[in-house]
Structures are given as C-alpha cells and as structure tokens.
N, C-alpha and C positions, 0 to 999 in steps of 0.2 A: 503493499499499499504506500509506503514512503517513497518508492521509486516512482510511482506514478504521480505523487504529488509533483515530483521534482522534475519529472517531464513536461507538466502542464505549466510550469513557471515560465514567464517571459524574460528575456535577457535584459538586464538593466540598461543597456544602450539601443534596446530595439523602441522604435516609436510606437505611440498607441496609433490605432487606425484613423481617428479623428483629425489628429495633427499631420499624418501622411496625407490625406485628402486635402487638407487646407494648403499643404506646402504644394501640392501637385496642382491645384487650382490656380495659386499664385504665380508659380513658373509656368504654367500654360498660357495664362494670361499675358505674360511678359512675350512670351514665345510668339503668340498670335498677334499681339500689338506691334511686335517687329515686322511680322509679315504684311499686317495692315498698313504699316507706315510706308512699305514700299510702293503702295498705290498712288502715293502722292509724288513718287519720284519722277522728276523731268530732267532734260538736259541742262535746264536753267537753273535748277534748284537742287542742290546735292543734300541739303540738310536731312531730308527723309532716309537718305541712303545711311547716314552717320547715325541717326536715331535707332534705324533698324539693325544695324550693326551691333550698337550698344546694347539694344534690349536682347537680340538674340544671343549675344556673348553673356550677358546676366543670366539668361534663362537656363544655360547650359553649364557655365562656370560657377556659379554659387551652389547649385545642388551637388556636383561632383566634388568641388575641391574646399568649400567653407564649411557645408553642412557634413559632406563625408557619408560614408556607407557605416551601417551598423555592424558590429562585430559579432553578430549573432551566429554565424556558421564557423565551427571549430572543427 
C-alpha cells in the first residue's frame, strides 16, 4: 500500500494542470500575435516584421530557457 501512495505523488517540480494551461495560452497568444503582426507588413514599413520577430522569439525562448522543463522523468 505504501508503494502505491508513493507512485501517485506528483514530483515537486511538476506544474499543476491549471498553471500549464495558463502558460500555454499566454505563449500561444504571443505566437499568434507575431503571426498577426505580419499581416501589416509592407515594403514601406518594417516595424511589423520586427514586432513579429520579437513576439515569436519570446513565445519560443521563454518556455524553453527561462521556465524550463520539469525534472519529473528519472
């Protein structure tokens, strides 16, 4: 019985489901905002490309390097 209780515990570095969903939504909005910014891109105005590059960079860089992965697999 003690082994079963130990197997059901979540790792202390594992995110709860609610937090994972919120983080996913935030970074998906950043990514889609970057794609949406490209719709304003013209040859006369390069700012939408810079905004799109910054938003997509944040959408990929922050989850992989700042937040990091959980160490639940051993």
